[in-house]
C-alpha positions as a printed Julia matrix, in Angstrom:
289×3 Matrix{Float64}:
 -20.54  -34.41    5.51
 -19.37  -34.54    1.92
 -22.97  -34.64    0.67
 -23.69  -31.43    2.55
 -20.52  -29.81    1.38
 -21.03  -30.24   -2.34
 -24.37  -28.37   -2.78
 -23.46  -25.8    -0.13
 -20.1   -24.84   -1.56
 -19.68  -26.2    -5.08
 -16.17  -26.56   -6.41
 -16.57  -23.79   -8.99
 -18.21  -20.45   -8.28
 -18.04  -17.5   -10.68
 -18.35  -15.06   -7.79
 -15.21  -16.4    -6.17
 -13.19  -15.88   -9.35
 -13.78  -12.13   -9.07
 -13.03  -12.27   -5.34
  -9.78  -14.13   -6.05
  -8.72  -11.38   -8.46
  -9.52   -8.62   -5.96
  -7.68  -10.3    -3.07
  -4.72  -11.04   -5.35
  -4.53   -7.38   -6.42
  -4.78   -6.17   -2.83
  -2.03   -8.57   -1.7
   0.17   -7.43   -4.57
  -0.23   -3.78   -3.6
   0.29   -4.5     0.11
   3.41   -6.62   -0.45
   4.87   -4.15   -2.93
   4.22   -1.25   -0.52
   6.04   -3.18    2.18
   9.01   -3.79   -0.14
   9.19   -0.12   -1.1
   9.03    0.99    2.54
  11.8    -1.42    3.54
  13.94   -0.32    0.59
  13.45    3.33    1.53
  14.54    2.65    5.12
  17.58    0.68    3.94
  18.58    3.38    1.45
  18.2     6.15    4.03
  20.31    4.14    6.46
  23.08    3.81    3.88
  22.9     7.48    2.9
  23.04    8.73    6.48
  25.84    6.33    7.48
  27.91    7.43    4.48
  27.68   11.12    5.37
  27.59   10.85    9.16
  30.08   13.33   10.58
  31.01   14.71    7.16
  31.44   18.48    6.77
  32.14   20.32    3.51
  33.56   23.84    3.38
  33.38   25.8     0.14
  35.88   28.68    0.1
  35.0    31.5    -2.26
  38.27   33.38   -1.86
  41.79   32.88   -3.2
  44.27   30.04   -2.75
  45.72   31.77    0.31
  42.24   31.93    1.86
  41.9    28.2     1.31
  45.21   27.55    3.08
  44.11   29.67    6.05
  40.72   27.97    6.06
  42.14   24.43    6.19
  44.36   25.42    9.13
  41.38   26.83   11.0
  39.24   23.79   10.23
  41.89   21.39   11.52
  42.25   23.48   14.68
  38.52   23.4    15.41
  37.57   21.16   18.38
  35.7    18.07   17.24
  37.4    17.78   13.83
  39.1    14.41   13.32
  40.59   15.11    9.87
  40.38   17.58    7.01
  41.96   18.07    3.6
  41.56   20.23    0.5
  39.99   18.36   -2.41
  42.06   18.15   -5.57
  40.56   18.99   -8.94
  40.28   15.28   -9.72
  38.33   14.67   -6.52
  36.04   17.63   -7.24
  35.38   16.34  -10.76
  34.53   12.91   -9.33
  31.91   14.53   -7.11
  30.38   16.34  -10.09
  30.38   13.3   -12.4
  26.82   12.13  -11.49
  25.49   15.49  -12.74
  27.91   16.28  -15.58
  28.33   12.75  -16.92
  31.49   10.79  -17.75
  32.84   13.59  -19.97
  33.73   15.49  -16.8
  34.31   19.18  -16.24
  35.8    21.32  -19.07
  39.45   22.08  -18.42
  38.92   25.84  -18.6
  36.06   25.8   -16.08
  37.22   26.98  -12.63
  36.11   24.9    -9.69
  35.5    26.15   -6.15
  38.0    25.36   -3.41
  36.48   22.57   -1.32
  37.57   21.29    2.07
  36.34   17.86    3.18
  36.35   17.42    6.95
  35.21   14.63    9.24
  33.98   15.21   12.75
  34.79   13.02   15.72
  32.16   10.32   16.18
  29.38   11.58   18.44
  30.48   15.22   18.34
  27.68   17.78   17.98
  27.66   21.31   16.62
  31.05   20.94   14.91
  29.8    22.54   11.69
  28.64   25.62   13.59
  32.01   25.96   15.31
  33.81   25.7    11.96
  31.58   28.4    10.49
  32.15   30.67   13.48
  35.94   30.34   13.21
  35.88   31.15    9.5
  33.66   34.18   10.09
  36.01   35.46   12.79
  38.92   35.14   10.35
  36.92   37.1     7.71
  37.11   34.2     5.23
  34.28   34.04    2.72
  33.2    30.41    2.98
  30.07   28.3     3.22
  29.91   25.36    5.62
  27.65   22.38    4.89
  27.13   20.12    7.9
  25.82   16.83    6.55
  24.32   15.95    9.92
  21.46   18.35    9.15
  20.88   16.64    5.81
  20.92   13.25    7.53
  18.2    14.38    9.93
  16.07   15.56    7.0
  16.59   12.2     5.26
  15.53   10.31    8.38
  12.39   12.44    8.74
  11.52   11.86    5.08
  12.07    8.13    5.5
   9.86    8.01    8.59
   7.15    9.76    6.61
   7.47    7.3     3.73
   7.33    4.39    6.15
   4.22    5.78    7.85
   2.48    6.31    4.5
   3.42    2.79    3.36
   2.18    1.26    6.62
  -1.08    3.2     6.34
  -1.48    1.93    2.77
  -0.89   -1.68    3.87
  -3.44   -1.35    6.7
  -5.98    0.24    4.37
  -5.49   -2.51    1.8
  -5.86   -5.16    4.5
  -9.07   -3.57    5.77
 -10.41   -3.36    2.23
  -9.6    -7.03    1.63
 -11.39   -8.1     4.82
 -14.44   -6.03    3.86
 -14.52   -7.51    0.34
 -14.2   -11.07    1.68
 -16.93  -10.45    4.26
 -19.24   -9.13    1.55
 -18.51  -12.1    -0.73
 -19.05  -14.56    2.13
 -22.38  -12.98    2.99
 -23.44  -13.09   -0.67
 -22.47  -16.78   -0.88
 -24.38  -17.51    2.29
 -27.49  -15.75    0.98
 -27.3   -17.68   -2.3
 -27.51  -20.93   -0.34
 -29.68  -19.71    2.5
 -32.21  -22.53    2.12
 -29.56  -25.23    2.53
 -27.88  -23.41    5.41
 -31.25  -23.01    7.16
 -31.98  -26.7     6.64
 -28.63  -27.68    8.17
 -29.24  -25.24   10.98
 -32.75  -26.55   11.76
 -31.72  -30.21   11.56
 -29.24  -29.71   14.34
 -26.0   -28.89   12.57
 -23.86  -26.75   14.84
 -23.06  -23.22   13.76
 -19.37  -24.06   14.03
 -19.81  -26.89   11.5
 -21.5   -24.63    8.93
 -19.02  -21.82    9.58
 -16.14  -24.27    9.22
 -17.2   -25.04    5.64
 -16.85  -21.38    4.72
 -13.7   -20.9     6.8
 -11.82  -23.66    4.99
 -13.05  -22.48    1.6
 -12.03  -18.87    2.07
  -8.8   -19.79    3.88
  -7.59  -21.6     0.77
  -8.81  -18.77   -1.46
  -6.94  -16.2     0.62
  -3.73  -18.23    0.74
  -3.75  -18.89   -3.02
  -4.61  -15.28   -3.91
  -2.02  -13.98   -1.42
   0.66  -16.28   -2.84
  -0.04  -15.11   -6.38
  -0.05  -11.47   -5.27
   3.27  -11.96   -3.48
   4.71  -13.65   -6.56
   3.64  -10.69   -8.72
   5.15   -8.27   -6.19
   8.38  -10.27   -6.33
   8.36  -10.05  -10.14
   7.76   -6.28  -10.05
  10.53   -5.78   -7.48
  12.92   -7.94   -9.52
  12.15   -5.92  -12.64
  12.73   -2.61  -10.83
  15.95   -3.99   -9.33
  17.16   -4.94  -12.81
  16.17   -1.53  -14.24
  17.92    0.33  -11.41
  21.12   -1.64  -11.9
  21.04   -0.76  -15.58
  21.14    2.91  -14.54
  24.76    2.26  -13.51
  26.15    5.39  -11.85
  22.72    6.94  -11.32
  21.48    4.0    -9.22
  22.61    5.61   -5.97
  19.88    8.23   -6.38
  17.14    5.61   -5.9
  16.06    3.35   -3.0
  17.71   -0.03   -3.49
  15.52   -3.12   -3.7
  17.78   -6.0    -2.72
  15.32   -8.92   -2.37
  17.0    -9.74    0.92
  15.82  -11.95    3.8
  13.61   -9.11    5.07
  11.98   -8.85    1.64
  11.44  -12.61    1.63
   9.75  -12.35    5.02
   7.41   -9.66    3.7
   6.53  -11.76    0.66
   6.17  -14.95    2.71
   3.8   -13.34    5.21
   1.48  -12.05    2.48
  -0.37  -15.35    1.74
  -0.49  -16.25    5.45
  -2.0   -12.92    6.43
  -4.42  -13.03    3.47
  -5.55  -16.54    4.38
  -6.0   -15.7     8.05
  -7.91  -12.51    7.22
 -10.15  -14.37    4.77
 -10.88  -17.15    7.26
 -11.62  -14.69   10.08
 -13.88  -12.56    7.88
 -15.77  -15.63    6.71
 -16.19  -16.96   10.26
 -17.49  -13.68   11.67
 -19.86  -13.15    8.75
 -21.3   -16.68    8.87
 -21.69  -16.75   12.65
 -23.51  -13.41   12.6
 -25.81  -14.6     9.81
 -26.56  -17.9    11.54
 -27.4   -16.12   14.79
 -30.26  -14.34   12.97
 -31.78  -17.6    11.7
 -34.62  -19.2    13.56
């Protein structure tokens, strides 16, 4: 068996070095896409949970209008709590855009009311707006539930695009491996035909290629996953250096879910390589006399 293995699949093959690079690159892109998709879902979950039930009312009128508005907001069914933001609280909200220097002392700020709806209540923002309109108070109501729905839709879109990218990369990898296997088989067609004609079972010949490309896929997938881990770690470090601006970006945490994505990469690559090699070899052997 070993004598047949050596000339059929020599230890070193220049063609497989290029295949190793391609599979490694595809695994890197697939694993990194998976990490980005998971980070986007996690970030959207945090964003939406932070603002769930939050309602902001911006009063354009005078101080007396703000006092009337807060009374009406508190009296609205579905409101759990509400209070007028102080100047310090308003400046804290504006700090991500204006920087640590804050708002100039002579710059007037709008009167803001922060309200929280009862958990599970729907349409509270609309009821608040209707009450303020009836009282002829010039105010704008922002119901964060609408923003949360937009964030979830955007996240679902990102996840779908990332999944499509992973599937496309996987299909490309299988096609590349199948092509390389077929080329290797053609390069040693005379030996394969000899084994075939002397009674060697197709499963024996296919097994030689399966084991070879299984190891190639696992090794290339492991290196690709390691590179994806390095890229994610670098981005995580860069985001944390952004300090107060980090909340604007999806957070890569390198959590257990990320480890699962990275760990599956070499296994899936190896299985795909082995399956592609088996199918290609069996089809080629079936055409031999």
